[in-house]
N, C-alpha and C positions, 0 to 999 in steps of 0.2 A: 464307209461308216456302217456300224451295226444297225440292223433294222429294228424299229420300235415294235415291241410285242403288243399284242392285244391283251389288255389287262381287264379282268372281270371279277367282280365281287358278287357272290350269291348270298343274299342277306334275308334273314327271316327267323322262323321258329323251328320247331322240331321237324317239320316237313322239309326244311332246307338242310337241317343237320343230318337227316337220313335215319331218324329214330325207327328202329324195328326190333322185333323179337322182345317186346316188353322192355326195351332199353338195354338189352344185353349186347346189342350190336348196332352199329351205325353204318349206313351206306349212302352217303349224300349224292344227290342227283348230278352234282357238278362233274363227277367222274365221267359219266356218259356224255354230258354236255361237251366236255373237252375233247373227247374222242371224236365226236361228230364234227366239231369245228375244225379239228386238224385234218380230218378226211376231206372236208369241203375246201379248205385252203391249205394245201400241203406246204407251201412256202412260208406260211405265217406262223410265228411263234405265239403260242397262247399260254397265258398265265392266269390261272383261276384260283381264287381264294373263296372260302365260305365262312360265314358268320351266322350260324343257326343256333338258336337258344331254345332248349326244351321249355315249354310253357310261356314262351315269349309273347308279350302283349304289345300292341302297336303304340300304346301311350309312351313306351320307353324306346321306340325305334329311333327317333331322331337323335336322342342322347347316345344310344349305342352306336349309331352310324358316325356321329361326330368323333367318338373315341376311336373307331376303326380308321378314320382318316388321320386323326392326330397321331396314331401309332406308326403311321407310314410316312410321316414327313411334315414339314412346315406348311402353313395354309396356302402358300403360293404354288405348291406342287400339286399335280393331278395324279394320284396314285392309281385310279381306276378309270378306264375308258367307259366301262359300262357297269351299272349296278342293277342286278336282277332282284326284285323285291317281292316277297310273298308274305302276307300276314293277314290275320283276321280270324283264324280258326279258334284260337283261345278266347279272343274277345267275344265272339258270337256265343261261345259256350258259357260265358259269364254274363250273358244278356245285355251286352253293350249295344246301343243303337247303331245301325249301319252308318248314319251320318257322322257319329262321333268317331267311329273307326276310320272312316274315310278322311276326316280332318287330320287324324294322326298320320295316316299314310301320305296324304298330300304334303304335310310338313316334312316328312322324310324325303319324298321325291324332290321337293324344292331345295332341300339342303344339298342333295347329290348334284342337282343341276347347277346350283350356285358354285359348287366346287368343280364345275366344268366336266362333269360326268354325264353320260346319257343314261336314261332309266328305261328298264323293261319291267313293267308291273304285271304280275300274274294274278289272275282271279283265283278265288278260294275254292278248292275242290270240295265236292260233296262228301257226305259220310256214307259208310257202307251199310245202308238200310234200304229195304225195298221201297220203291217209289210210292206204293199204295199206302205204306205206313206213314210216309211224310205228307201225304195229301188227304188222309182220312179225315172225315168230319167228326169222328168219334172223339169225345172229350178227352179220352185217355191218350190219344195220339196228337192232340192239338199242339202241345209244346214242340213236338217234332216238326209239325207243319209250320209253326211260327219260326223255328230255327231255319228251315229251308227258305221261307219267304224273306227273312232278314239277310241270309246269305245271297239270295238272288238280287236283293236291293243293293247290297254292297257291291256285288260284281257288276251291276249295271252302272253304278257310280264310277267304278274303276275303268270300265270300257268307255264311258262317256266323257271322261276327262280329256281335255285337249290342251297341249302346251308344247313349246319347242323342246326338242331333245327328250320327249316323253313318248313311249310306246307301250301298248298294252297287249297282252296275249291271253286269250280266253282258255286257260288250262282246264277250267271246270267243265267246259263243253266238250273238249276233245278227249278228256280223260275222265269220263263220267261213269260212276258206278251203275247208274240207271240203264245205260246203253250197253254195258258189258255183258258178254255171255257168262254163263255160270263158270265155265273154265277160266275165263279172264278174271273174274272176281276172285277166285281162289288163287290164281297166279299172282295178281297184283296187290291185293289188299291183305295186310297182316292182321289188322284189327279194324275197328269202326272208322278210325281216322288215318292211321299210318299205313305205309306201303311195305311190301316185301322188297328184297333185293331187285327182283325183276320189275317191280312197280316203280322203284326209284330210277332204274335204268330207262324204263319207258318214259318216265317224266322228263328225264334229261334229254332224251332223243327228241321229244316233242318241243321242248323249250329251244333246243338247238335248231330245229327246223324253222322256228319262228325267227330266231336271231339271224340265221343264215340268210333268210329272205330279206330281212331289213338291211343287212350289210350289203347284199347284192344290189338292192334298190338304191342304196346310198353311194355305190361305187362311182358312178359317173359324175356325181356332184360333190364327192369328198374334197375337202379343202384343208389347207394348213400345211406347215413344213414337214410334219411327220404323220401322215395319214395312217390309220390302223385298219382300214378296210381292204378290199381287194386291190385297190390301187397301190397298196404297200408291197404287194408281191407280184404284180403284173406290170411290165414296162409300159409306159405311155406310148401311144402311137405318135410318130413324128409328123408334125404338121407340114403340109405341102403348101408352099407359097407360090404365087404367080411368077413365072419366069425362072423358077428354080432349076428347071432342066434345059433352059435355053443356052445355046453357045453364043458368046459374044466375040466379035473380031479381035478385041483387045487381048483375048486370052490365048490366041493361036500361037503367039511367039513365046509363051511361057511366062511364069511369074517374075523372071529376072529382067524382063524388058519393061521398064517403067517410063519410056519416052513419052507416052501419052499423058503421064502425070497421075494415073490412077490404076488401080487393079480391081478385079471383080471378086467379090466374096459372096458366096451363097449360104443360105441357112444350113444346107446339108454339110458344108465345110466346117461348120461349128459344132455339129453333133458328134 
């Protein structure tokens, strides 16, 4: 029987779509994500789709995600094993409160989980501005400080959320403009918000590392008739039962001799 592939949907705004070069080009992070997953699990087929919308607002996320599922089959089917969700950049720029953005995201996560998909939520990356500008007490810089504070609040809500089949990855911390060298800033950031080709590749690698760790941790406890983690590509170890390797007298004459009224069958004979 053909092995079930690992099906992933990368969902979000322009950072998911891979917007770069002022919109003249797109290089979504899911390309690098797929490459790293296939390297980590060589025997596993990986299918990745992306649904990134320039200017996407989280208030429309649950509606958009419903459409994405509807396009791929009836409600009883599970088109995606994982949905990786990133959102909030545009909402924050439009002065939406972190609590409101979080409510929209939670509604989106809940829909994905209701449809039997697991969720990996990403925190919102910072903007390409010096940290001193975002933390200045000067009234001219106060709006930038407020933006950073609201993003931090939103990211704390994302990281603090606990639910079954929900995981969060702190992309904002591991891919932070503030901690990058000057060379890295030039290499990874295309404008204040969006990344270069190398930036999206690095983003995909980081997300992949997080997802790979989750899959490996879940491997020993994966359940179901068609697992999609490591157990899907690694044969299970045969269990050893007590007496499995013991020789019984009844066996010495061979299976054709049934004069004793029974034969011996071991678990290893059935494997």
